[in-house]
matplotlib code that plots the C-alpha trace (Angstrom):
import matplotlib.pyplot as plt

x = [0.0, 1.2, 0.2, -0.5, -0.4, -2.5, -3.7, -7.3, -9.7, -8.9, -12.2, -11.5, -11.0, -7.5, -5.0, -4.8, -2.9, -5.3, -4.1, -5.4, -4.3, -3.5, -3.2, -1.9, -3.9, -2.4, -4.1, -4.3, -5.6, -8.0, -8.5, -8.2, -10.3, -11.3, -9.4, -9.1, -8.0, -6.8, -4.3, -2.3, -3.6, -2.2, -4.2, -3.2, -0.2, 2.4, 0.8, -0.1, -0.5, -3.1, -4.2, -7.9, -10.5, -12.0, -15.7, -18.4, -21.0, -20.5, -19.9, -17.8, -14.0, -12.7, -9.6, -8.8, -7.5, -5.4, -8.6, -9.7, -9.3, -11.0, -9.0, -9.6, -7.6, -4.4, -3.8, -3.8, -1.9, -3.7, -4.4, -3.2, -5.1, -2.6, 0.1, -1.8, -1.7, -4.7, -7.0, -10.1, -13.4, -16.8, -18.0, -20.5, -20.8, -22.1, -21.8, -21.6, -23.3, -22.0, -23.4, -20.7, -19.6, -20.1, -17.6, -18.4, -16.8, -14.6, -11.6, -12.6, -13.0, -14.6, -14.8, -17.5, -16.9, -13.9, -14.7, -12.3, -9.8, -8.0, -5.0, -5.9, -6.7, -7.0, -10.1, -12.6, -12.7, -16.5, -17.1, -20.9, -22.8, -24.1, -23.6, -23.6, -23.2, -19.7, -18.1, -14.3, -15.2, -17.4, -14.4, -12.1, -14.5, -15.1, -11.4, -10.7, -8.5, -10.0, -10.2, -13.4, -15.8, -14.9, -12.9, -12.2, -11.0, -8.8, -8.9, -6.4, -6.6, -3.2, -0.8, 1.9, -0.1, -1.1, -4.4, -5.2, -7.9, -7.8, -9.2, -10.2, -10.2, -9.4, -6.3, -6.5, -3.7, -6.2, -9.1, -9.8, -12.7, -15.5, -17.0, -20.5, -22.5, -25.4, -27.3, -27.6, -29.8, -28.6, -28.0, -27.6, -24.8, -24.3, -27.6, -28.5, -31.3, -30.4, -32.8, -31.8, -30.1, -29.1, -27.8, -25.9, -27.0, -30.7, -32.8, -34.3, -37.2, -36.3, -35.7, -38.4, -39.5, -35.8, -33.5, -32.0, -28.3, -25.7, -22.1, -20.0, -16.3, -16.7, -18.3, -16.0, -18.5, -21.6, -24.9, -28.3, -31.7, -33.1, -36.1, -33.8, -31.0, -32.6, -33.6, -30.2, -28.3, -30.4, -29.7, -26.0, -26.3, -25.3, -26.0, -26.4, -24.0, -24.7, -24.5, -27.0, -24.3, -24.5, -21.5, -20.1, -17.8, -14.4, -13.9, -17.1, -16.1, -15.3, -18.8, -20.8, -22.7, -21.8, -23.8, -24.7, -25.9, -27.6, -27.2, -28.3, -28.0, -24.5, -24.1, -21.6, -20.5, -19.1, -17.4, -17.6, -13.9, -15.1, -18.2, -17.2, -14.8, -12.7, -12.8, -11.1, -11.3, -15.0, -16.8, -19.4, -22.3, -22.1, -24.0, -27.5, -30.2, -30.4, -33.6, -31.2, -28.2, -24.8, -22.1, -19.0, -15.4, -16.3, -18.1, -15.8, -12.7, -14.0, -14.1, -12.6, -15.2, -15.7, -17.8, -18.9, -20.4, -20.9, -23.3, -24.7, -23.5, -21.3, -19.3, -17.8, -15.2, -13.3, -9.9, -6.9]
y = [0.0, 3.4, 7.0, 8.7, 12.4, 14.1, 17.5, 18.4, 19.5, 22.8, 24.3, 23.9, 26.9, 26.0, 24.0, 21.4, 18.2, 15.0, 12.4, 8.8, 5.2, 2.9, -0.8, -3.1, -6.3, -9.7, -11.1, -14.9, -16.7, -19.5, -20.5, -18.6, -15.5, -16.1, -14.2, -13.6, -10.4, -9.9, -7.5, -7.4, -5.7, -5.7, -6.0, -5.4, -3.9, -4.9, -5.6, -9.1, -9.3, -11.3, -11.4, -10.5, -10.3, -6.8, -7.6, -4.9, -7.6, -8.1, -5.7, -7.6, -7.7, -11.1, -13.2, -16.6, -16.8, -19.1, -20.4, -22.0, -25.8, -26.5, -28.1, -25.1, -22.9, -24.9, -23.3, -19.8, -17.5, -17.0, -13.9, -14.2, -11.7, -12.3, -10.8, -7.5, -4.8, -3.0, -6.0, -6.3, -8.4, -7.2, -10.5, -11.1, -14.1, -14.1, -16.0, -14.8, -16.6, -16.3, -17.9, -20.4, -20.8, -19.5, -18.0, -17.2, -14.5, -11.4, -13.6, -17.1, -20.0, -22.5, -22.6, -25.1, -26.8, -26.4, -23.2, -21.0, -23.7, -22.9, -20.7, -17.8, -15.3, -15.3, -13.4, -11.0, -7.2, -6.3, -2.9, -3.0, 0.2, -0.2, 3.3, 3.5, -0.4, -0.2, -1.4, -0.7, 2.2, 3.7, 3.5, 5.1, 8.0, 8.5, 8.5, 11.0, 8.8, 9.5, 12.8, 11.6, 8.8, 7.0, 4.0, 2.7, -0.5, -1.1, -4.9, -6.0, -9.1, -10.4, -10.3, -8.6, -5.4, -5.2, -4.2, -1.9, -0.5, 3.0, 4.3, 8.1, 9.0, 7.7, 7.1, 9.1, 7.0, 4.1, 5.8, 8.4, 10.7, 11.3, 9.1, 7.9, 8.0, 5.8, 6.2, 3.1, 2.3, 3.2, 0.3, -2.1, -4.2, -1.3, -2.1, 0.0, 0.0, 0.2, 1.1, -0.8, -4.2, -4.7, -7.6, -6.7, -3.1, -4.0, -3.5, -6.5, -4.8, -6.6, -3.4, -1.1, -1.0, -1.1, -4.0, -4.3, -5.2, -5.5, -4.2, -7.0, -7.2, -10.5, -12.2, -13.5, -13.8, -12.0, -13.4, -13.0, -13.5, -16.9, -15.7, -14.3, -17.0, -19.3, -16.4, -14.8, -17.9, -18.4, -14.9, -15.6, -18.9, -21.1, -24.9, -27.2, -30.1, -33.4, -31.8, -29.1, -26.3, -23.8, -23.9, -22.1, -23.0, -21.5, -20.5, -18.5, -16.2, -13.2, -13.4, -13.2, -10.0, -7.2, -7.0, -3.4, -2.2, 1.2, 3.0, 6.5, 7.3, 5.7, 2.7, 0.3, -2.4, -5.9, -7.6, -11.5, -11.9, -10.3, -12.2, -15.7, -17.8, -20.6, -23.6, -27.0, -26.3, -25.2, -21.9, -22.1, -20.0, -18.0, -19.5, -17.9, -18.2, -14.8, -12.7, -9.7, -9.2, -9.4, -7.4, -9.1, -9.1, -10.1, -6.7, -4.7, -5.6, -3.6, -0.3, 1.7, 1.4, 4.0, 3.5, 6.8, 6.2, 9.8, 10.4, 6.8, 6.2, 4.1, 5.3, 3.7, 5.1, 3.9, 2.3, 4.3]
z = [0.1, -0.8, -0.7, -4.1, -4.7, -7.3, -8.0, -7.3, -10.0, -11.7, -10.6, -6.9, -4.7, -3.9, -5.9, -2.9, -2.9, -2.7, -0.6, -1.1, -0.9, -3.8, -3.3, -6.0, -6.6, -7.4, -10.5, -10.8, -13.8, -12.6, -16.3, -19.6, -19.3, -15.7, -13.2, -9.4, -7.7, -4.3, -2.4, 0.8, 4.0, 7.5, 10.8, 14.4, 16.2, 15.1, 11.8, 10.6, 6.9, 4.8, 1.3, 0.9, -1.8, -2.2, -2.4, -3.1, -2.8, 0.9, 3.9, 6.5, 6.8, 8.0, 8.0, 9.7, 13.1, 15.3, 16.9, 13.5, 13.6, 10.3, 7.5, 5.3, 7.7, 7.4, 3.9, 5.2, 7.6, 10.8, 12.8, 16.4, 18.7, 21.6, 19.4, 18.8, 21.4, 19.9, 19.6, 21.6, 21.4, 21.6, 22.7, 19.9, 17.6, 14.1, 10.8, 7.2, 4.5, 0.8, -2.4, -2.3, 1.3, 4.9, 7.2, 10.9, 13.0, 12.2, 12.4, 11.5, 14.0, 11.7, 7.8, 6.7, 3.4, 1.1, -0.8, 1.2, 1.4, -1.8, -1.0, -3.2, -0.5, 3.3, 3.8, 2.5, 2.8, 2.3, 0.5, 0.0, 0.3, 3.9, 5.3, 9.1, 9.4, 10.7, 7.4, 6.7, 4.4, 7.1, 9.5, 7.0, 6.4, 10.1, 10.9, 8.1, 6.1, 2.8, 0.9, -0.6, 0.3, -2.9, -4.2, -7.6, -9.3, -12.3, -13.1, -15.8, -18.0, -16.8, -13.9, -15.9, -16.4, -12.8, -11.2, -8.4, -6.0, -4.9, -1.7, -1.4, -5.2, -8.6, -10.7, -13.9, -15.5, -15.9, -17.7, -20.4, -20.9, -18.4, -15.8, -16.6, -13.4, -12.4, -9.2, -6.8, -4.0, -0.6, 1.9, -0.9, -2.6, -5.1, -6.8, -9.8, -12.4, -16.0, -18.7, -21.7, -22.9, -26.5, -28.6, -31.6, -31.1, -31.2, -28.2, -26.5, -24.9, -21.5, -19.6, -20.6, -16.9, -15.8, -15.0, -11.6, -11.3, -8.6, -9.3, -7.7, -7.6, -5.6, -8.6, -11.3, -14.0, -15.5, -14.6, -16.2, -14.6, -15.5, -17.4, -20.2, -20.3, -22.9, -25.2, -24.8, -25.8, -28.8, -29.9, -29.4, -31.5, -28.7, -28.7, -25.6, -25.0, -23.3, -20.0, -20.7, -20.9, -23.7, -25.9, -28.9, -31.6, -30.8, -34.4, -34.3, -31.5, -33.6, -35.3, -32.1, -31.3, -29.0, -25.8, -24.6, -21.2, -21.4, -18.1, -17.4, -21.1, -21.5, -23.8, -22.3, -24.7, -24.0, -27.0, -27.5, -26.2, -22.9, -22.2, -23.5, -21.5, -22.8, -20.6, -21.5, -25.1, -25.1, -24.8, -22.1, -21.1, -17.9, -14.9, -13.9, -11.4, -9.4, -10.1, -11.1, -13.2, -11.5, -13.1, -12.0, -13.1, -16.7, -17.0, -14.7, -16.7, -19.5, -17.6, -14.9, -12.1, -9.4, -6.2, -4.7, -1.3, -0.5, -3.4, -3.7, -7.2, -9.3, -12.4, -15.5, -17.7, -20.8, -20.0, -21.0]

ax = plt.figure().add_subplot(projection="3d")
ax.plot(x, y, z, "-o")
ax.set_aspect("equal")
plt.show()
């Protein structure tokens, strides 16, 4: 983690120096086109370091502790509260349920199942829009650590290019042009409503009354509500294999249509190379099942993404 200095906007009353935090993210390829992003944070005094996943789809910060006896915890460094002079317990127990696993307690005592056992990251740093719920962003704002109640993501396609999350502002070196802002619901997981969805630049009519979506850095893929999945795959020319998965001919990738999300007047495009993943030689459909769209990393890699907690909005800009 490092401090970054940048000039404030030219129309500000003073040409002040803006101070904010930039954290480099480790980008690991799970398979071709599917990446996982996490970065190092330190907890306690003296600091104990952990790699965490920065997740706008959850609100709690947790890491594994020395009290965890589950097999999953043997793959991770463990937080030792006895070695931190600033640690104290509030005496409360709780559990956190995820779509693919559950993790009880701020520092983990048990980890049911094997989902969190893979040694990719040691915990999760929840960044959901939950004002006044004691999130890590709330704490940063209350303690005056951020110039602005804003954080932003640049997610690259490979580890060589590097990825980053910025707390307290944006990094102009990663985007060009203006940021297109979309209002989100407060006390939500950055949930927005977009007014249009197009396939090959043709409106589908699915969002005439608005389509709900969650902007989620904790989801690797792009998910579609179940009522649209079959129609969408037919429009894309997909076929089903023996397992019921939608698949494409790898040689037809360049001929697949562009997908467009219309948000607050801006047209945000996803090319076929962005929304189709190559897995074991085949191109598979993205999973589905939620009643709303989830704009995960497949979507977020195409834009510079800004989460403005102070104004309850999320912004997207063209990558530099």
